N, C-alpha and C positions, 0 to 999 in steps of 0.2 A: 683285573676284570671282574673276578668274583666279588671283591669288595664293592666295586662300583654298582653291580647289579643288586647286591644286598642293600646298599644305601638307598637306591632308587625305590626298591620294594618297600623298605621301611618307611621312607618319607611319604611315598604314595599311599600306603596303607594308613599311615597316621593322618594325612590330609583327608582321605576318604572317610575314615571313621569319625573325624571331627564333624563332617557333614551329617553323619548319622545321629550323633549324640546332641548336636546343637541345633537341629532343624526346628523351626517354629511349630507350635501346636496348632492344629487346624480343627475347627468345628466340623461336625459331621452333619451334612444336609440329608435330604431324602435320598434313599439308596435304592434305585430300581434294580431289578434282577438282571443279570447278564448271563449270556450263554457261556458254557465252559468248553474250551477247545481241548482236543486231545493233548496231553502233556508230552513234550519231547523228553527224550532221555537226557540226563545230565552227563556231560562228557567226563571221563575219568581224568583226574588232574595228574600231570607229571610235574615233578619238581626238578629244578636245575641245580640245587645245592643240597647237601645233607641237612636233615632236620633233626635236631636233638630229640631224644625220646621224651614224650610228655605224658604217656599213659600211666600216670600215677594219680588216681582219682579218689572219691570217698562217700559218706553215709547214704541215707536213703530219702524217702519221700518227705515233702514239706507241706506245711499247712498254708492255707490261703490267708491273705490280708490285704487291706487297702493301702497301707503305707509301709515304708521301710522299717520304721521303728517298732511296728506291731507284729512282725512276723517272726515266729520262733519255731523251729522244726522240732517235732516230737522225737526225732532221731538225731538231734545234735550231739556232738561229742560230749561225754561226761564233764570234761574239764571246762567246756564252755558253759554248761548249765550250772556248774557249781559256783561260779563267781559272777560278779556284775561288772567286771572290768572289760578290758580290750577284747579278749577272746569271745566273751558273750556278745559284745556289740558286733564284731565281725561275723559271728555266726548268724545273728539276726539279719544283717544286711545280705549275707549270702542266701539266706532263706528267701528273701525278697527277690533276688536275682533269678533264682531257679524255680520259683513257684509259677505254675501255669496260670494262676489266678491273679497274679500281680499285674497292675496296669503298666502300660509303657512308661507313664510319667513316674510311677513309683520306682521302677527299675532305674530310670535315669537319676532320680534323687539318691538312690542307693549308691550308684557309681560315683556320683559327685561327693557323697559323704566319705566314701572309702578313699578317694583321691585327696580330698581336703584334710582328712585326718591322718594321712600317711600310712594307711592300713592296707594298701593295695597288695603288697607282697603277702601279707597274712591271708588275704582273701584268695589269692592264687594258690597258696599252699592248701587251704581248706578245700577249694574246688578240685584240685588235683587228687586229694585224698577221697573226696566224695565220689568222683568219677571212677577212681580205681576200685572202690568198694562196691559200687553199683553201676557197672558198665551198661546196664539196660535202660538207664535214665538219660535221655538225650539232653535234658536241660543242663546237666553238669558240664559236658564238653562245650555246649553252645555258649554258656556263660564264661567258661575258661578261655575260649577263643577271644571273646570280647575283653576279658581281663588282660590278655597278652597285648592286645591293641591299645588298651588304656595305658598300659605300662610304657608303650612306645612314646606316649606323650610326656613322660616325666624323666626320660633318660636322654643323654646327649650323643652317645655313641651310635652313629648311623649303621654300623655293621650289626650291632646288637639289635637295633630296631628292625633290620632286615630279617635277622634270625627269628625274632619274636613274631614278625608278620607271617613267616613261613610256618612257625609252630601253630599260630592261630588258624591258618588255612588247613593244617592237618587235623586239628581237633574239630573244626567245623565239619570236615568230612566224616569224622567219627560220629558226631551228633546226627548228621543226615543219614548215615548208615543205619542208625537205630530208629530214627523217626524222620522220614523224608519230608514230613510236613512241618518241621520245626522252623518257624518263620525267622526267628532271631539268627539262627545259624546260616540259613540260605541267603537272607538279605545282607547280613554283614559280610559274609564271604564274597558275595557278588560285588558289593561296593568296594571292598578292599582290592579285589582282583582287577577292578576297572582302572586302578592306578598303577598296576604293575607295568614294567617296561614293555613297549610295543613289540620288541624283538622276542619276547616270551610267548607271543601269540595267544593271549588269553581272551581276546575280544569275542570270539564265537562262544566260548564257555560262559562269559559274563551274560551274553544275550540269552543263552539257554537257561541260566539260573534265574534271571528276572522273568523270562517267559513262563517257566514252570511255576514260579512264585505267584504270578498273576492268576494262573489257572487254579492254583490252590486257594488263593484269596477269594476268588469269585464263587467258591463253594461254601464259604463261611460267612457268618455275620460280619458286616464291614466294621473296620476299626480305623481311626484317623491316620495311623501310620501307614496303612496300606496304600494311600495315595502316592507315597514316595516311590513305590515300585514302578508306577507308570511314568513318573518323571525321569527316573534313572534309565529305564529301558528306552524311552524316547531319545534320551541323550546318547545312548549307545548306538542307536540307528543313525542319529545325526552325525556321529563320528565317522561312520562308514560311508557317509554321503547319501544315505537313503532318507531324504527329508520327508518324502511322502509317508513312509512307514512310521517315522518319528511322529508326524502330525496325527496319524491314525491312533497311535498308542496314547498320546496326550489327550485326544478327544475321547477315547474310551475311558480313561481315568477321570476326565472332567465330568462325564455323564454320571459316574458313580459318586464323585466327590465334587459337586458343583461349587462349593465354597472354598476349595483349596486354591490359595493365591499363587502358589508355584505353578500349578498346571495352567491357571489362567494366563500368567505371564508368558509361559512357554508358547501357548497357542497364539497369543497376541503378537509375539515376535517371530513366529514361524514364517518362513518364506512362502 
């Protein structure tokens, strides 16, 4: 039974994260201001299986850059700075992933380069070291959780996929405890949980996560990826049979992101 649950969690998280990293880029249209509703509390997550320890994390702050190949942390490990080989490249890409100034597109390019070059395990090791050395920086566990989900895509053992998905969920919680406004951690956690087995009863938590994220987004300058939150939250309401609320959420998102094709399609097909 435990193996079956882990398999479903792993496959679900993998499918969900594929949606996150492969979604099409959207242009940003005029962005009207929107009211901010009181944020609900995010439910505390319970786990149904032991999660291996992952709190081994590392270095400190990063510098900003426009692309994956241009970012080099001023606090990168000495070994990475000393050479121009694999360690240096991995350090640069990790800098991109954890920099709050990196664009969403730059981060996705960094993930792709790590996977294509077979350096994902090295990136996981560095992220674990950085998060351990600087537990007050939310970007490290946020990126580490995404790295675990990325690894789900390159392994075959469904039980190991399930364990990685649960590790990812744990470090997303770590990131959100440090910075509740970390978009990457909250969004990816919500998407991954939305694919967990129904008998684990994560539906309400997923809705809370997306609802909180929308409230946080609407207090910030809009970014193209923010449109995805409205699409996913509407989907969650549709799953519960609340089609009216789903339509309201999609309409709210479409008002803010009028050129987003996914929201247009959902509204066009809404009952």
